[in-house]
matplotlib code that plots the C-alpha trace (Angstrom):
import matplotlib.pyplot as plt

x = [58.9, 58.3, 60.7, 58.5, 58.9, 58.9, 59.9, 62.1, 65.6, 66.9, 69.3, 72.4, 74.2, 75.9, 79.7, 82.1, 86.0, 87.8, 91.8, 94.3, 94.4, 96.7, 97.1, 98.7, 94.6, 95.9, 95.5, 93.7, 90.4, 90.9, 91.4, 88.4, 86.1, 86.6, 86.2, 83.0, 81.2, 82.5, 81.0, 77.5, 77.1, 77.7, 80.8, 81.6, 84.5, 86.4, 89.8, 92.4, 95.6, 96.6, 99.0, 102.0, 102.7, 103.1, 104.2, 107.5, 106.7, 105.5, 107.0, 105.0, 102.2, 100.1, 97.7, 94.1, 93.2, 91.5, 88.4, 88.3, 87.5, 84.6, 82.9, 83.4, 81.9, 79.4, 77.8, 77.9, 76.5, 74.1, 72.6, 73.2, 73.8, 75.5, 76.0, 79.3, 83.1, 86.4, 89.0, 92.5, 95.7, 94.9, 99.2, 98.8, 97.6, 95.1, 93.0, 92.8, 91.1, 89.6, 88.1, 87.5, 85.3, 83.4, 82.5, 82.5, 78.1, 77.9, 75.9, 77.0, 80.3, 83.4, 86.5, 89.4, 93.0, 95.5, 97.8, 101.1, 103.4, 102.9, 103.8, 107.4, 108.0, 107.1, 105.7, 101.6, 101.3, 103.8, 105.0, 103.6, 100.0, 100.5, 99.2, 95.7, 95.0, 95.6, 93.6, 90.9, 90.3, 91.2, 87.8, 85.3, 86.3, 84.0, 87.1, 91.3, 92.8, 96.7, 99.5, 102.0, 104.2, 101.4, 101.1, 104.8, 104.1, 101.1, 102.0, 105.8, 104.7, 106.9, 105.0, 107.6, 105.7, 102.1, 101.6, 102.7, 99.4, 97.0, 99.5, 99.0, 96.0, 95.3, 98.0, 95.7, 92.0, 93.6, 93.1, 89.8, 88.2, 85.4, 87.1, 90.9, 92.2, 95.9, 96.9, 99.7, 100.2, 104.0, 104.8, 106.0, 103.8, 100.1, 97.8, 96.7, 94.3, 93.6, 89.8, 89.4, 87.0, 89.1, 86.7, 85.9, 88.5, 88.9, 91.4, 91.2, 93.6, 94.0, 96.7, 99.7, 99.7, 103.4, 102.3, 104.3, 101.3, 99.8, 99.6, 96.2, 95.7, 95.6, 92.7, 90.8, 90.4, 89.3, 86.6, 86.0, 84.8, 83.0, 80.8, 79.9, 79.2, 76.7, 75.3, 74.1, 76.5, 77.9, 81.6, 83.1, 80.6, 81.7, 85.5, 85.5, 83.7, 86.5, 89.1, 88.0, 87.3, 90.7, 92.0, 90.8, 92.1, 95.5, 95.5, 94.5, 96.8, 98.3, 101.5, 101.7, 104.9, 107.9, 106.9, 104.6, 101.2, 97.8, 95.9, 92.9, 89.1, 87.1, 88.5, 85.1, 83.8, 86.9, 88.0, 84.2, 84.6, 87.3, 90.8, 91.6, 88.9, 91.0, 91.0, 89.0, 88.2, 87.7]
y = [88.9, 91.9, 94.8, 98.3, 101.1, 99.0, 95.4, 93.5, 93.1, 89.9, 88.1, 87.2, 84.0, 84.0, 83.2, 82.6, 82.7, 82.2, 83.1, 85.5, 89.5, 90.9, 94.3, 95.1, 94.4, 91.3, 88.7, 86.7, 88.3, 91.2, 89.3, 86.9, 89.1, 91.6, 88.4, 87.5, 90.5, 91.0, 87.7, 88.9, 87.4, 88.6, 87.8, 87.0, 86.8, 84.9, 86.6, 83.3, 85.5, 89.0, 90.3, 93.2, 92.8, 94.3, 94.7, 93.0, 89.9, 88.9, 91.1, 89.5, 87.5, 86.9, 83.5, 84.9, 82.4, 79.7, 80.8, 83.8, 81.7, 80.0, 82.9, 85.0, 81.7, 81.2, 84.7, 84.3, 81.0, 80.9, 84.5, 84.5, 81.7, 80.5, 79.0, 77.9, 78.0, 78.6, 78.1, 79.7, 80.4, 78.6, 78.6, 76.3, 72.9, 74.5, 76.1, 73.4, 71.6, 74.0, 74.6, 71.3, 71.1, 73.6, 72.9, 69.0, 68.5, 71.6, 70.6, 73.3, 73.2, 74.1, 75.0, 74.4, 76.3, 74.3, 77.9, 76.7, 79.2, 83.3, 84.6, 85.8, 82.2, 83.3, 80.3, 80.3, 77.0, 76.0, 72.4, 70.7, 71.3, 69.8, 66.8, 68.5, 69.4, 65.9, 64.5, 66.5, 69.3, 68.0, 65.0, 67.5, 69.7, 69.6, 70.8, 71.1, 73.2, 73.2, 74.8, 72.5, 73.9, 73.0, 69.3, 68.4, 70.4, 67.1, 64.8, 64.6, 64.7, 66.7, 68.3, 68.7, 68.7, 68.5, 64.9, 65.0, 66.8, 63.7, 62.1, 65.3, 64.4, 61.5, 61.7, 64.7, 63.0, 59.5, 62.9, 62.7, 65.6, 64.7, 66.8, 68.5, 70.9, 71.1, 74.3, 74.0, 77.6, 77.5, 75.4, 76.7, 76.9, 77.6, 78.4, 74.5, 73.0, 69.4, 69.3, 65.8, 63.7, 60.2, 59.6, 62.4, 65.0, 68.3, 70.3, 74.0, 75.8, 80.4, 81.5, 82.7, 86.6, 88.4, 90.1, 89.8, 91.2, 87.8, 88.9, 86.9, 84.6, 81.3, 83.0, 84.6, 81.4, 79.6, 82.5, 82.3, 79.0, 78.8, 81.8, 79.8, 76.9, 79.3, 80.3, 76.2, 75.5, 72.2, 71.8, 71.8, 74.5, 76.6, 75.7, 76.6, 80.1, 80.9, 80.4, 82.4, 85.0, 84.9, 84.7, 88.3, 89.3, 88.4, 90.2, 93.1, 92.6, 96.2, 97.4, 98.0, 99.1, 98.0, 94.7, 92.5, 93.7, 92.4, 90.7, 92.6, 92.0, 94.3, 93.8, 93.1, 96.8, 98.5, 96.5, 96.3, 92.3, 91.6, 91.1, 87.9, 86.0, 82.7, 80.1, 77.3, 74.1, 70.4]
z = [55.2, 56.6, 55.1, 55.6, 58.2, 61.2, 60.4, 62.4, 60.3, 59.3, 61.5, 60.1, 60.2, 63.4, 63.3, 66.6, 66.6, 70.0, 68.7, 69.9, 69.3, 65.9, 66.9, 63.8, 62.4, 59.7, 61.0, 64.2, 65.7, 63.7, 60.6, 61.4, 61.9, 58.6, 57.3, 58.7, 57.9, 54.5, 54.0, 55.5, 58.6, 61.9, 63.6, 67.1, 69.6, 72.7, 73.1, 74.1, 73.5, 73.3, 71.1, 70.3, 66.5, 63.6, 60.2, 61.3, 63.8, 66.6, 69.5, 72.9, 73.9, 76.4, 77.4, 79.1, 81.6, 81.0, 82.9, 80.8, 77.3, 79.0, 80.4, 76.5, 75.3, 77.0, 77.5, 73.5, 72.4, 75.6, 74.9, 71.4, 70.1, 67.0, 63.7, 63.4, 65.1, 64.0, 66.1, 66.0, 68.3, 71.6, 72.7, 75.6, 76.4, 79.2, 76.6, 74.1, 76.8, 77.8, 74.4, 73.6, 76.8, 75.2, 72.1, 73.0, 72.4, 70.0, 67.6, 64.8, 61.9, 63.7, 61.5, 63.1, 62.1, 64.1, 64.3, 65.2, 63.9, 62.5, 59.4, 60.1, 61.9, 65.0, 67.9, 68.2, 70.1, 73.0, 72.6, 75.6, 73.5, 70.2, 72.0, 73.0, 69.9, 68.4, 70.5, 71.8, 69.0, 65.7, 66.5, 66.8, 63.9, 61.0, 58.3, 59.8, 58.2, 58.2, 56.2, 55.4, 58.5, 60.6, 59.0, 59.6, 63.4, 63.7, 61.9, 61.0, 57.3, 55.0, 52.4, 49.1, 46.2, 45.2, 45.5, 49.1, 50.1, 50.0, 52.5, 54.4, 54.4, 55.2, 58.3, 60.0, 59.1, 61.3, 63.8, 63.3, 62.0, 59.3, 56.2, 56.0, 53.9, 53.4, 52.2, 50.1, 49.5, 49.8, 46.9, 43.8, 40.8, 41.1, 45.3, 45.1, 48.2, 48.8, 50.5, 51.6, 53.8, 52.8, 49.9, 47.6, 46.5, 46.1, 44.7, 44.7, 42.9, 42.3, 40.5, 42.6, 42.9, 43.0, 46.3, 49.5, 52.1, 52.9, 56.6, 57.8, 54.7, 57.0, 59.8, 56.4, 54.7, 58.0, 58.7, 55.7, 55.3, 58.7, 57.4, 54.7, 56.7, 58.8, 55.6, 54.9, 52.4, 52.4, 53.1, 49.4, 48.6, 51.6, 51.4, 47.4, 48.3, 50.9, 48.7, 45.9, 48.9, 49.8, 46.5, 45.5, 49.4, 48.6, 45.3, 47.0, 49.8, 50.0, 52.4, 56.1, 58.5, 56.9, 56.9, 55.5, 55.4, 55.2, 52.9, 52.3, 53.8, 52.1, 48.6, 46.9, 48.6, 47.5, 43.8, 42.7, 43.5, 40.1, 42.4, 41.5, 40.7, 38.6, 41.7, 40.3, 42.3, 40.9]

ax = plt.figure().add_subplot(projection="3d")
ax.plot(x, y, z, "-o")
ax.set_aspect("equal")
plt.show()
């Protein structure tokens, strides 16, 4: 490979996020792009919605027309290309269907974060869109990454303890994703997640950090998985690396405004790569 003056720089892996904007910069498209940069990939975006959002919650949300979503996708994919896709806030049944149509036949890993509510409890997915997520989007997922609230929304399974994660994963896998990552961060004790394809099981644990500034964890984790997949890792490797990255980001989360601050997407730069490195996989 040429590295001298005038040589063409190497092209980083390209990752596309299809999600909503967070004007406060902690979640959504903004978190996705920061994560992709931090992990050495080139992030691109298809904006599905604009939110007025800060540390205290979501004050307003406006969905983009499906035609605008289609145009953004075709503009990026047909010219630049893509090696992994992450989906986030899709809001309506029409947008879910439009995104599912676009992803059908795309031969790259797809990480589906079935965003239902914000960190502050604000609804981000219309009730009538749940059937479209179940029937159209989840079957296209290489990895689906619901938290326990989203599992309940999608399947009716309530996760009250670590032992319930396996049942939750089985219920999500029934909708067709290749792998399900059930995030148990809301449970008591260590932050434990279960990754499974119905045959293999990988339990990922991290010590819980005494830090309330965790806005953007779900977006960040899903984007980190997509970035690692774009770099050629298999699913268990990608999820383990993403878990380690988001654990450090949570440990370094910082206060902004009067409410819940964001995780620190640049913690490896600011803290010398040492924040929160106590996650394990098994």
